[in-house]
N, CA, C and O of each residue as an XYZ file, in Angstrom:
856
protein
N      77.075    -77.768     52.980
C      77.330    -78.792     54.009
C      76.016    -79.466     54.394
O      75.005    -78.799     54.615
N      76.042    -80.777     54.470
C      74.847    -81.523     54.860
C      74.483    -81.223     56.294
O      75.352    -81.204     57.166
N      73.207    -80.989     56.550
C      72.767    -80.696     57.905
C      71.676    -81.665     58.319
O      70.862    -82.086     57.497
N      71.662    -82.011     59.572
C      70.672    -82.918     60.131
C      69.934    -82.185     61.227
O      70.540    -81.420     61.978
N      68.641    -82.403     61.332
C      67.858    -81.696     62.346
C      67.956    -82.420     63.686
O      67.567    -83.582     63.801
N      68.470    -81.737     64.683
C      68.587    -82.263     66.047
C      67.664    -81.439     66.924
O      67.902    -80.250     67.134
N      66.616    -82.060     67.436
C      65.541    -81.370     68.149
C      65.059    -80.207     67.288
O      64.562    -80.426     66.183
N      65.198    -78.970     67.776
C      64.691    -77.824     67.023
C      65.797    -76.996     66.372
O      65.546    -75.909     65.851
N      67.019    -77.518     66.408
C      68.140    -76.752     65.876
C      68.891    -77.572     64.835
O      69.071    -78.780     64.996
N      69.326    -76.911     63.767
C      70.081    -77.604     62.731
C      71.517    -77.813     63.192
O      72.185    -76.864     63.601
N      71.993    -79.055     63.126
C      73.342    -79.378     63.543
C      74.076    -80.087     62.405
O      73.450    -80.757     61.584
N      75.365    -79.944     62.357
C      76.165    -80.658     61.377
C      76.292    -82.112     61.805
O      75.989    -82.464     62.945
N      76.740    -82.949     60.884
C      76.949    -84.355     61.215
C      77.955    -84.502     62.355
O      77.860    -85.423     63.166
N      78.924    -83.577     62.403
C      79.929    -83.640     63.467
C      79.284    -83.442     64.839
O      79.666    -84.101     65.806
N      78.311    -82.538     64.923
C      77.627    -82.307     66.195
C      76.800    -83.525     66.590
O      76.731    -83.878     67.768
N      76.175    -84.167     65.607
C      75.400    -85.379     65.885
C      76.330    -86.456     66.438
O      76.002    -87.137     67.409
N      77.491    -86.599     65.806
C      78.465    -87.601     66.249
C      78.914    -87.323     67.681
O      79.018    -88.246     68.489
N      79.180    -86.058     67.997
C      79.597    -85.695     69.353
C      78.518    -86.051     70.369
O      78.819    -86.543     71.457
N      77.259    -85.802     70.012
C      76.157    -86.087     70.926
C      76.017    -87.580     71.181
O      75.796    -87.998     72.317
N      76.143    -88.388     70.131
C      76.033    -89.848     70.269
C      77.168    -90.385     71.134
O      76.938    -91.159     72.063
N      78.392    -89.971     70.824
C      79.557    -90.444     71.581
C      79.448    -90.034     73.045
O      79.780    -90.818     73.934
N      78.989    -88.821     73.300
C      78.837    -88.334     74.676
C      77.859    -89.212     75.459
O      78.127    -89.569     76.606
N      76.725    -89.560     74.843
C      75.738    -90.406     75.507
C      76.298    -91.797     75.801
O      76.061    -92.352     76.874
N      77.038    -92.355     74.849
C      77.600    -93.690     75.045
C      78.654    -93.695     76.155
O      78.723    -94.635     76.946
N      79.465    -92.653     76.209
C      80.487    -92.578     77.258
C      79.853    -92.369     78.627
O      80.342    -92.897     79.626
N      78.765    -91.600     78.678
C      78.072    -91.368     79.946
C      77.336    -92.625     80.410
O      77.127    -92.822     81.607
N      76.949    -93.461     79.470
C      76.165    -94.656     79.799
C      76.888    -95.553     80.799
O      76.264    -96.105     81.705
N      78.199    -95.698     80.635
C      78.940    -96.611     81.503
C      78.972    -96.145     82.956
O      79.245    -96.940     83.856
N      78.694    -94.856     83.192
C      78.724    -94.333     84.560
C      77.331    -94.233     85.172
O      77.192    -93.833     86.328
N      76.296    -94.592     84.411
C      74.932    -94.390     84.888
C      74.581    -95.237     86.104
O      73.899    -94.755     87.009
N      75.033    -96.490     86.145
C      74.715    -97.349     87.296
C      75.192    -96.715     88.600
O      74.458    -96.681     89.587
N      76.416    -96.219     88.595
C      76.958    -95.588     89.791
C      76.209    -94.323     90.163
O      75.962    -94.070     91.342
N      75.843    -93.519     89.160
C      75.105    -92.286     89.427
C      73.711    -92.594     89.972
O      73.211    -91.890     90.850
N      73.094    -93.642     89.450
C      71.760    -94.021     89.920
C      71.825    -94.478     91.377
O      70.975    -94.104     92.186
N      72.817    -95.273     91.706
C      72.971    -95.744     93.096
C      73.175    -94.570     94.050
O      72.595    -94.538     95.135
N      74.007    -93.600     93.638
C      74.273    -92.437     94.484
C      73.001    -91.605     94.672
O      72.713    -91.143     95.776
N      72.247    -91.420     93.592
C      71.011    -90.642     93.678
C      69.970    -91.359     94.528
O      69.227    -90.717     95.271
N      69.909    -92.674     94.427
C      68.968    -93.450     95.243
C      69.300    -93.315     96.725
O      68.404    -93.209     97.563
N      70.588    -93.319     97.040
C      71.003    -93.152     98.439
C      70.588    -91.783     98.954
O      70.104    -91.671    100.081
N      70.770    -90.733     98.149
C      70.388    -89.387     98.568
C      68.873    -89.267     98.699
O      68.376    -88.563     99.578
N      68.137    -89.960     97.818
C      66.673    -89.932     97.896
C      66.192    -90.548     99.203
O      65.097    -90.246     99.679
N      67.031    -91.424     99.783
C      66.709    -92.048    101.059
C      67.284    -91.255    102.233
O      67.193    -91.678    103.385
N      67.878    -90.099    101.923
C      68.426    -89.245    102.975
C      69.847    -89.565    103.359
O      70.328    -89.102    104.393
N      70.538    -90.356    102.538
C      71.913    -90.756    102.857
C      72.911    -89.989    101.987
O      72.655    -89.725    100.812
N      74.033    -89.644    102.576
C      75.116    -89.019    101.824
C      74.841    -87.625    101.320
O      75.478    -87.183    100.364
N      73.904    -86.912    101.939
C      73.611    -85.540    101.528
C      74.507    -84.583    102.295
O      74.524    -84.578    103.526
N      75.249    -83.774    101.554
C      76.176    -82.826    102.164
C      75.409    -81.598    102.650
O      74.777    -80.902    101.856
N      75.464    -81.337    103.945
C      74.795    -80.166    104.513
C      75.864    -79.286    105.150
O      76.126    -79.407    106.347
N      76.483    -78.404    104.371
C      77.578    -77.586    104.901
C      77.146    -76.521    105.895
O      77.953    -76.070    106.708
N      75.878    -76.111    105.840
C      75.428    -75.057    106.745
C      73.989    -75.315    107.132
O      73.081    -75.058    106.342
N      73.768    -75.812    108.323
C      72.410    -76.087    108.782
C      71.766    -74.814    109.335
O      72.425    -73.996    109.977
N      70.497    -74.668    109.079
C      69.745    -73.537    109.621
C      68.518    -74.099    110.320
O      67.537    -74.448    109.664
N      68.562    -74.189    111.630
C      67.458    -74.753    112.396
C      66.398    -73.680    112.680
O      66.641    -72.482    112.533
N      65.219    -74.150    113.090
C      64.117    -73.226    113.384
C      64.526    -72.145    114.382
O      64.234    -70.966    114.188
N      65.211    -72.564    115.461
C      65.615    -71.618    116.501
C      66.579    -70.573    115.943
O      66.493    -69.391    116.276
N      67.505    -71.032    115.081
C      68.463    -70.103    114.489
C      67.760    -69.109    113.572
O      68.089    -67.923    113.558
N      66.795    -69.600    112.810
C      66.038    -68.718    111.916
C      65.346    -67.628    112.722
O      65.342    -66.462    112.327
N      64.756    -68.015    113.864
C      64.063    -67.037    114.709
C      65.039    -66.014    115.266
O      64.723    -64.826    115.327
N      66.226    -66.462    115.674
C      67.233    -65.546    116.201
C      67.704    -64.574    115.117
O      67.845    -63.375    115.358
N      67.940    -65.108    113.935
C      68.376    -64.265    112.825
C      67.289    -63.245    112.471
O      67.573    -62.080    112.193
N      66.052    -63.711    112.488
C      64.935    -62.807    112.166
C      64.856    -61.671    113.172
O      64.616    -60.523    112.801
N      65.061    -61.996    114.471
C      64.992    -60.973    115.511
C      66.087    -59.931    115.317
O      65.838    -58.729    115.412
N      67.307    -60.405    115.041
C      68.420    -59.477    114.825
C      68.187    -58.676    113.550
O      68.469    -57.479    113.493
N      67.670    -59.353    112.530
C      67.383    -58.670    111.268
C      66.372    -57.566    111.449
O      66.522    -56.482    110.886
N      65.328    -57.835    112.241
C      64.311    -56.813    112.483
C      64.906    -55.628    113.240
O      64.608    -54.470    112.945
N      65.754    -55.938    114.221
C      66.354    -54.875    115.027
C      67.216    -53.950    114.171
O      67.135    -52.727    114.285
N      68.036    -54.544    113.320
C      68.908    -53.718    112.492
C      68.150    -53.073    111.341
O      68.574    -52.039    110.826
N      67.038    -53.666    110.933
C      66.235    -53.082    109.858
C      65.559    -51.798    110.295
O      65.129    -51.001    109.461
N      65.462    -51.590    111.617
C      64.840    -50.370    112.138
C      65.810    -49.200    112.115
O      65.482    -48.096    112.549
N      67.010    -49.457    111.603
C      68.008    -48.388    111.502
C      67.485    -47.288    110.572
O      66.797    -47.588    109.596
N      67.803    -46.009    110.863
C      67.358    -44.893    110.018
C      67.787    -45.045    108.552
O      67.164    -44.482    107.651
N      68.876    -45.827    108.326
C      69.367    -45.974    106.953
C      68.526    -46.951    106.143
O      68.739    -47.108    104.941
N      67.571    -47.608    106.798
C      66.736    -48.571    106.088
C      65.290    -48.389    106.522
O      64.914    -48.794    107.622
N      64.489    -47.791    105.675
C      63.080    -47.581    105.974
C      62.322    -48.859    105.642
O      62.053    -49.145    104.475
N      61.979    -49.625    106.672
C      61.361    -50.936    106.464
C      59.990    -50.867    105.816
O      59.481    -51.887    105.351
N      59.384    -49.698    105.772
C      58.047    -49.598    105.175
C      58.108    -49.477    103.655
O      57.126    -49.754    102.968
N      59.259    -49.063    103.132
C      59.364    -48.881    101.688
C      60.532    -49.642    101.078
O      60.792    -49.515     99.881
N      61.231    -50.420    101.873
C      62.440    -51.085    101.402
C      62.131    -52.127    100.316
O      61.139    -52.851    100.393
N      62.995    -52.182     99.319
C      62.899    -53.207     98.276
C      63.826    -54.357     98.651
O      64.673    -54.225     99.535
N      63.660    -55.466     97.981
C      64.534    -56.606     98.264
C      65.995    -56.246     98.016
O      66.876    -56.611     98.794
N      66.243    -55.517     96.912
C      67.616    -55.131     96.603
C      68.214    -54.238     97.676
O      69.381    -54.389     98.037
N      67.409    -53.299     98.188
C      67.895    -52.410     99.246
C      68.204    -53.203    100.516
O      69.212    -52.962    101.181
N      67.323    -54.152    100.845
C      67.539    -54.968    102.042
C      68.802    -55.806    101.892
O      69.591    -55.932    102.829
N      68.983    -56.376    100.711
C      70.180    -57.192    100.469
C      71.436    -56.352    100.626
O      72.396    -56.775    101.271
N      71.430    -55.145    100.029
C      72.585    -54.252    100.144
C      72.825    -53.842    101.600
O      73.963    -53.764    102.062
N      71.728    -53.585    102.306
C      71.851    -53.149    103.691
C      72.535    -54.218    104.544
O      73.492    -53.929    105.264
N      72.035    -55.458    104.457
C      72.606    -56.508    105.298
C      74.008    -56.909    104.850
O      74.822    -57.352    105.660
N      74.284    -56.752    103.560
C      75.617    -57.070    103.068
C      76.646    -56.087    103.623
O      77.783    -56.452    103.921
N      76.215    -54.829    103.753
C      77.134    -53.783    104.214
C      77.045    -53.494    105.715
O      77.848    -52.732    106.254
N      76.070    -54.105    106.382
C      75.872    -53.827    107.816
C      77.085    -54.261    108.634
O      77.647    -55.333    108.413
N      77.478    -53.408    109.584
C      78.617    -53.708    110.444
C      78.267    -53.392    111.893
O      77.451    -52.513    112.170
N      78.888    -54.112    112.801
C      78.666    -53.882    114.225
C      79.866    -54.399    114.993
O      80.581    -55.288    114.531
N      80.080    -53.833    116.170
C      81.183    -54.301    117.021
C      80.760    -55.519    117.826
O      81.605    -56.208    118.399
N      79.476    -55.789    117.875
C      78.969    -56.963    118.579
C      79.267    -58.206    117.732
O      78.709    -58.368    116.646
N      80.141    -59.074    118.228
C      80.586    -60.240    117.463
C      79.434    -61.153    117.045
O      79.365    -61.604    115.902
N      78.528    -61.417    117.998
C      77.405    -62.305    117.686
C      76.491    -61.683    116.634
O      76.027    -62.359    115.716
N      76.241    -60.385    116.785
C      75.405    -59.703    115.801
C      76.091    -59.688    114.431
O      75.441    -59.863    113.400
N      77.403    -59.477    114.436
C      78.146    -59.431    113.177
C      78.027    -60.759    112.448
O      77.827    -60.799    111.234
N      78.155    -61.856    113.207
C      78.028    -63.191    112.614
C      76.619    -63.392    112.057
O      76.437    -63.926    110.963
N      75.633    -62.955    112.829
C      74.244    -63.107    112.400
C      73.973    -62.294    111.137
O      73.302    -62.769    110.221
N      74.498    -61.066    111.091
C      74.289    -60.224    109.920
C      74.938    -60.836    108.677
O      74.396    -60.750    107.575
N      76.102    -61.455    108.871
C      76.760    -62.130    107.751
C      75.892    -63.281    107.234
O      75.771    -63.495    106.028
N      75.291    -64.014    108.175
C      74.441    -65.144    107.790
C      73.182    -64.649    107.072
O      72.726    -65.262    106.106
N      72.630    -63.536    107.555
C      71.444    -62.971    106.901
C      71.793    -62.539    105.477
O      71.028    -62.782    104.544
N      72.955    -61.896    105.315
C      73.391    -61.467    103.982
C      73.565    -62.676    103.076
O      73.231    -62.629    101.892
N      74.096    -63.771    103.646
C      74.280    -64.997    102.868
C      72.969    -65.592    102.414
O      72.858    -66.094    101.296
N      71.963    -65.535    103.293
C      70.637    -66.059    102.947
C      70.004    -65.209    101.850
O      69.373    -65.733    100.931
N      70.180    -63.887    101.955
C      69.648    -63.008    100.913
C      70.292    -63.356     99.573
O      69.612    -63.453     98.551
N      71.615    -63.543     99.591
C      72.327    -63.845     98.352
C      71.936    -65.206     97.813
O      72.035    -65.453     96.611
N      71.486    -66.106     98.710
C      71.137    -67.459     98.293
C      69.659    -67.666     98.082
O      69.193    -68.805     98.095
N      68.896    -66.589     97.886
C      67.452    -66.651     97.679
C      66.702    -66.933     98.982
O      67.314    -67.234    100.007
N      65.414    -66.838     98.934
C      64.586    -67.016    100.125
C      64.498    -68.491    100.498
O      64.324    -69.327     99.612
N      64.614    -68.843    101.790
C      64.486    -70.245    102.202
C      63.141    -70.815    101.760
O      62.129    -70.114    101.756
N      63.144    -72.113    101.383
C      61.904    -72.758    100.965
C      61.002    -73.033    102.161
O      59.796    -73.218    101.996
N      61.563    -73.063    103.341
C      60.772    -73.208    104.564
C      61.642    -72.746    105.722
O      62.797    -72.368    105.521
N      61.104    -72.773    106.915
C      61.895    -72.303    108.064
C      63.166    -73.118    108.265
O      64.248    -72.559    108.445
N      63.032    -74.445    108.235
C      64.180    -75.297    108.503
C      64.794    -75.754    107.195
O      64.150    -76.459    106.419
N      66.024    -75.362    106.944
C      66.658    -75.743    105.695
C      68.164    -75.654    105.791
O      68.708    -75.553    106.891
N      68.847    -75.689    104.663
C      70.303    -75.559    104.652
C      70.739    -75.037    103.294
O      70.027    -75.177    102.300
N      71.926    -74.430    103.268
C      72.489    -73.981    102.007
C      72.945    -75.204    101.228
O      73.537    -76.118    101.802
N      72.673    -75.232     99.917
C      73.115    -76.372     99.119
C      74.635    -76.303     98.962
O      75.240    -75.291     99.317
N      75.276    -77.379     98.425
C      76.748    -77.419     98.331
C      77.363    -76.229     97.593
O      78.520    -75.890     97.839
N      76.612    -75.593     96.694
C      77.159    -74.439     95.977
C      77.023    -73.168     96.790
O      77.613    -72.143     96.447
N      76.236    -73.224     97.887
C      76.032    -72.053     98.717
C      75.140    -71.011     98.079
O      75.116    -69.861     98.518
N      74.407    -71.395     97.051
C      73.620    -70.425     96.308
C      72.146    -70.384     96.703
O      71.449    -69.428     96.363
N      71.665    -71.385     97.404
C      70.252    -71.350     97.776
C      70.033    -72.140     99.054
O      70.850    -72.980     99.432
N      68.943    -71.864     99.698
C      68.588    -72.571    100.917
C      67.506    -73.580    100.583
O      66.461    -73.222    100.040
N      67.753    -74.834    100.906
C      66.764    -75.881    100.646
C      66.596    -76.731    101.899
O      67.476    -76.759    102.759
N      65.485    -77.412    101.997
C      65.269    -78.311    103.124
C      65.830    -79.685    102.779
O      66.030    -80.014    101.610
N      66.077    -80.473    103.807
C      66.547    -81.836    103.591
C      65.514    -82.622    102.787
O      65.869    -83.392    101.895
N      64.240    -82.425    103.105
C      63.180    -83.123    102.390
C      63.188    -82.771    100.909
O      63.018    -83.636    100.049
N      63.388    -81.477    100.622
C      63.407    -81.052     99.216
C      64.598    -81.655     98.492
O      64.482    -82.051     97.332
N      65.733    -81.729     99.155
C      66.915    -82.312     98.538
C      66.680    -83.793     98.242
O      67.134    -84.299     97.215
N      65.981    -84.480     99.126
C      65.649    -85.883     98.894
C      64.699    -86.013     97.702
O      64.813    -86.944     96.905
N      63.765    -85.074     97.592
C      62.832    -85.093     96.463
C      63.564    -84.856     95.144
O      63.278    -85.501     94.135
N      64.509    -83.924     95.169
C      65.289    -83.647     93.971
C      66.112    -84.868     93.557
O      66.256    -85.152     92.368
N      66.649    -85.587     94.545
C      67.426    -86.791     94.264
C      66.538    -87.865     93.645
O      66.956    -88.573     92.728
N      65.303    -87.984     94.153
C      64.361    -88.967     93.599
C      64.034    -88.630     92.144
O      63.915    -89.521     91.303
N      63.892    -87.340     91.859
C      63.641    -86.915     90.483
C      64.848    -87.228     89.599
O      64.696    -87.591     88.433
N      66.046    -87.084     90.165
C      67.261    -87.387     89.414
C      67.353    -88.879     89.107
O      67.818    -89.257     88.032
N      66.919    -89.726     90.030
C      66.906    -91.170     89.792
C      66.048    -91.482     88.574
O      66.445    -92.262     87.709
N      64.882    -90.876     88.511
C      63.973    -91.105     87.385
C      64.614    -90.642     86.075
O      64.545    -91.339     85.063
N      65.234    -89.465     86.104
C      65.868    -88.941     84.891
C      66.996    -89.848     84.411
O      67.108    -90.132     83.219
N      67.830    -90.299     85.346
C      68.955    -91.162     84.988
C      68.477    -92.512     84.471
O      69.037    -93.039     83.510
N      67.453    -93.075     85.095
C      66.913    -94.362     84.642
C      66.298    -94.227     83.248
O      66.416    -95.136     82.426
N      65.652    -93.109     82.987
C      65.083    -92.881     81.656
C      66.184    -92.807     80.603
O      66.056    -93.369     79.515
N      67.277    -92.102     80.941
C      68.408    -92.023     80.020
C      69.012    -93.389     79.773
O      69.354    -93.736     78.643
N      69.141    -94.164     80.845
C      69.706    -95.506     80.729
C      68.844    -96.391     79.824
O      69.359    -97.089     78.950
N      67.546    -96.352     80.043
C      66.623    -97.159     79.241
C      66.651    -96.708     77.781
O      66.600    -97.528     76.864
N      66.730    -95.420     77.585
C      66.769    -94.866     76.223
C      67.970    -95.391     75.461
O      67.844    -95.803     74.308
N      69.146    -95.380     76.099
C      70.375    -95.838     75.442
C      70.340    -97.348     75.230
O      70.718    -97.833     74.163
N      69.887    -98.097     76.242
C      69.829    -99.549     76.123
C      68.880    -99.980     75.008
O      69.183   -100.903     74.252
N      67.741    -99.315     74.907
C      66.774    -99.640     73.860
C      67.346    -99.346     72.483
O      67.183   -100.139     71.555
N      68.017    -98.208     72.350
C      68.618    -97.834     71.064
C      69.696    -98.832     70.659
O      69.757    -99.239     69.499
N      70.544    -99.230     71.599
C      71.596   -100.205     71.302
C      70.999   -101.562     70.930
O      71.513   -102.253     70.051
N      69.925   -101.932     71.597
C      69.266   -103.208     71.290
C      68.749   -103.207     69.853
O      68.924   -104.184     69.125
N      68.112   -102.106     69.449
C      67.592   -102.012     68.085
C      68.729   -102.003     67.062
O      68.611   -102.598     65.990
N      69.825   -101.328     67.397
C      70.976   -101.311     66.498
C      71.553   -102.714     66.351
O      71.950   -103.121     65.259
N      71.595   -103.441     67.446
C      72.102   -104.818     67.410
C      71.252   -105.702     66.499
O      71.763   -106.606     65.838
N      69.951   -105.427     66.473
C      69.045   -106.215     65.638
C      69.285   -105.961     64.151
O      69.165   -106.878     63.338
N      69.622   -104.729     63.794
C      69.776   -104.398     62.368
C      71.233   -104.391     61.907
O      71.508   -104.579     60.721
N      72.163   -104.176     62.833
C      73.581   -104.136     62.462
C      74.428   -104.558     63.656
O      75.059   -103.719     64.299
N      74.445   -105.867     63.956
C      75.137   -106.354     65.156
C      76.615   -105.988     65.241
O      77.113   -105.711     66.332
N      77.317   -105.982     64.128
C      78.734   -105.638     64.154
C      78.945   -104.165     64.474
O      79.893   -103.793     65.165
N      78.055   -103.345     63.965
C      78.146   -101.913     64.255
C      77.870   -101.641     65.735
O      78.549   -100.825     66.359
N      76.879   -102.325     66.287
C      76.569   -102.165     67.713
C      77.756   -102.619     68.562
O      78.115   -101.969     69.544
N      78.350   -103.727     68.177
C      79.486   -104.252     68.934
C      80.662   -103.281     68.880
O      81.361   -103.087     69.874
N      80.877   -102.674     67.715
C      81.978   -101.728     67.573
C      81.781   -100.517     68.493
O      82.706   -100.115     69.199
N      80.593    -99.945     68.482
C      80.335    -98.782     69.336
C      80.433    -99.135     70.810
O      80.956    -98.351     71.602
N      79.939   -100.292     71.180
C      80.000   -100.722     72.580
C      81.454   -100.868     73.036
O      81.827   -100.428     74.124
N      82.277   -101.504     72.167
C      83.687   -101.705     72.511
C      84.434   -100.374     72.587
O      85.237   -100.156     73.494
N      84.163    -99.484     71.625
C      84.889    -98.218     71.564
C      84.529    -97.283     72.710
O      85.416    -96.740     73.369
N      83.229    -97.087     72.955
C      82.816    -95.999     73.833
C      82.258    -96.415     75.188
O      82.249    -95.616     76.124
N      81.793    -97.651     75.305
C      81.285    -98.106     76.605
C      82.358    -98.910     77.338
O      82.554    -98.752     78.543
N      83.043    -99.772     76.595
C      84.107   -100.581     77.202
C      85.462    -99.886     77.116
O      86.426   -100.332     77.737
N      85.542    -98.805     76.355
C      86.770    -97.986     76.222
C      87.973    -98.784     75.723
O      89.094    -98.576     76.186
N      87.741    -99.688     74.787
C      88.850   -100.463     74.227
C      89.569    -99.656     73.164
O      88.929    -98.901     72.431
N      90.886    -99.797     73.062
C      91.641    -99.066     72.041
C      91.260    -99.550     70.643
O      90.795   -100.676     70.466
N      91.463    -98.685     69.664
C      91.069    -99.006     68.292
C      91.752   -100.267     67.783
O      91.128   -101.076     67.097
N      93.036   -100.440     68.116
C      93.773   -101.625     67.654
C      93.100   -102.901     68.146
O      92.952   -103.861     67.390
N      92.697   -102.909     69.404
C      92.039   -104.090     69.976
C      90.683   -104.334     69.329
O      90.302   -105.479     69.086
N      89.956   -103.257     69.050
C      88.650   -103.382     68.397
C      88.810   -103.984     67.016
O      88.050   -104.877     66.640
N      89.787   -103.511     66.252
C      90.029   -104.029     64.905
C      90.416   -105.507     64.937
O      89.958   -106.291     64.105
N      91.249   -105.879     65.886
C      91.672   -107.275     65.993
C      90.495   -108.182     66.333
O      90.344   -109.251     65.741
N      89.659   -107.762     67.287
C      88.536   -108.595     67.713
C      87.482   -108.731     66.626
O      86.838   -109.774     66.512
N      87.302   -107.690     65.828
C      86.306   -107.732     64.755
C      86.906   -108.188     63.432
O      86.195   -108.360     62.442
N      88.226   -108.383     63.427
C      88.943   -108.831     62.220
C      88.721   -107.870     61.052
O      88.376   -108.282     59.944
N      88.925   -106.594     61.322
C      88.763   -105.580     60.284
C      89.963   -104.645     60.287
O      90.719   -104.587     61.256
N      90.128   -103.910     59.181
C      91.218   -102.952     59.087
C      90.830   -101.651     59.780
O      89.667   -101.443     60.128
N      91.806   -100.787     59.974
C      91.547    -99.492     60.589
C      90.596    -98.681     59.712
O      89.719    -97.983     60.221
N      90.770    -98.774     58.419
C      89.906    -98.017     57.508
C      88.464    -98.527     57.589
O      87.521    -97.735     57.590
N      88.299    -99.842     57.657
C      86.960   -100.414     57.784
C      86.338   -100.009     59.110
O      85.139    -99.738     59.180
N      87.146    -99.966     60.160
C      86.666    -99.536     61.469
C      86.129    -98.122     61.396
O      85.071    -97.826     61.952
N      86.851    -97.246     60.711
C      86.411    -95.857     60.570
C      85.069    -95.775     59.849
O      84.178    -95.030     60.255
N      84.938    -96.554     58.771
C      83.693    -96.544     57.993
C      82.528    -97.112     58.799
O      81.424    -96.569     58.778
N      82.785    -98.213     59.512
C      81.735    -98.834     60.326
C      81.289    -97.895     61.444
O      80.100    -97.786     61.747
N      82.260    -97.224     62.048
C      81.943    -96.333     63.159
C      81.015    -95.203     62.709
O      80.026    -94.894     63.376
N      81.346    -94.594     61.574
C      80.510    -93.518     61.047
C      79.104    -94.027     60.715
O      78.105    -93.379     61.025
N      79.050    -95.199     60.079
C      77.749    -95.765     59.710
C      76.941    -96.124     60.954
O      75.725    -95.939     60.991
N      77.630    -96.639     61.971
C      76.949    -97.044     63.208
C      76.357    -95.831     63.912
O      75.240    -95.890     64.426
N      77.094    -94.745     63.936
C      76.614    -93.524     64.583
C      75.408    -92.961     63.826
O      74.451    -92.491     64.442
N      75.454    -93.008     62.510
C      74.332    -92.519     61.710
C      73.074    -93.353     61.965
O      71.961    -92.827     61.953
N      73.259    -94.660     62.194
C      72.113    -95.536     62.482
C      71.598    -95.330     63.905
O      70.393    -95.390     64.151
N      72.519    -95.088     64.842
C      72.137    -95.008     66.251
C      71.497    -93.669     66.594
O      70.616    -93.618     67.452
N      71.912    -92.592     65.953
C      71.400    -91.260     66.289
C      69.877    -91.173     66.279
O      69.298    -90.678     67.245
N      69.197    -91.644     65.208
C      67.727    -91.568     65.229
C      67.111    -92.515     66.255
O      66.031    -92.241     66.779
N      67.786    -93.623     66.545
C      67.274    -94.557     67.553
C      67.337    -93.931     68.945
O      66.544    -94.274     69.822
N      68.278    -93.016     69.141
C      68.401    -92.310     70.418
C      67.465    -91.099     70.472
O      67.351    -90.438     71.504
N      66.809    -90.822     69.366
C      65.902    -89.691     69.331
C      66.596    -88.368     69.099
O      66.011    -87.307     69.318
N      67.858    -88.425     68.651
C      68.611    -87.194     68.418
C      68.266    -86.576     67.070
O      68.209    -85.353     66.943
N      68.039    -87.409     66.073
C      67.776    -86.933     64.721
C      66.294    -87.025     64.440
O      65.704    -88.104     64.494
N      65.699    -85.891     64.143
C      64.267    -85.871     63.850
C      64.011    -86.022     62.357
O      62.968    -86.535     61.953
N      64.931    -85.590     61.563
C      64.753    -85.706     60.119
C      65.998    -85.267     59.396
O      66.737    -84.418     59.895
N      66.244    -85.820     58.244
C      67.442    -85.488     57.474
C      67.148    -84.405     56.453
O      68.043    -83.997     55.712
């Protein structure tokens, strides 16, 4: 079977085709994703399901210290795993303390806060600050814009060397036109469409930087 080198791993032509089609289909949604990321980078539309303010952190720390002095947890030799298990299993009849202990266990499960004031991310798996989330969104804007430019440049080069092939891929995967409509607009048969599509993908893959060598 013919194999093509994709980055550092050998992939079949079918895998190359899947990668090209995936990029083209994602391209049509990039403008919307970039706008959303730009808004978050400006502090807009960020979901904060659980806020942790400085005062709350101090209260939790005080309760945590009090319960950590329990004979069942030697704070001088405790490991992170032991502390996590302790707070996860800690129980009390004091409602406020019980709530605080649950929150402490949640923070342990979600890794250490990046700073005093932060919040659990939408997955509830880590504590991040609003500023950090804005920074991550700004980084995402750059990544998405780079992907967009990469695809646009590749399509432009394909258009220069094979305009009909570029038009076919654009109609099929970016504009999502049905095959019948594509064939009618290009005045080609279904069989010719199949051949052009395969040839177009083979030409576009190296332009996208997917194929390093045959």
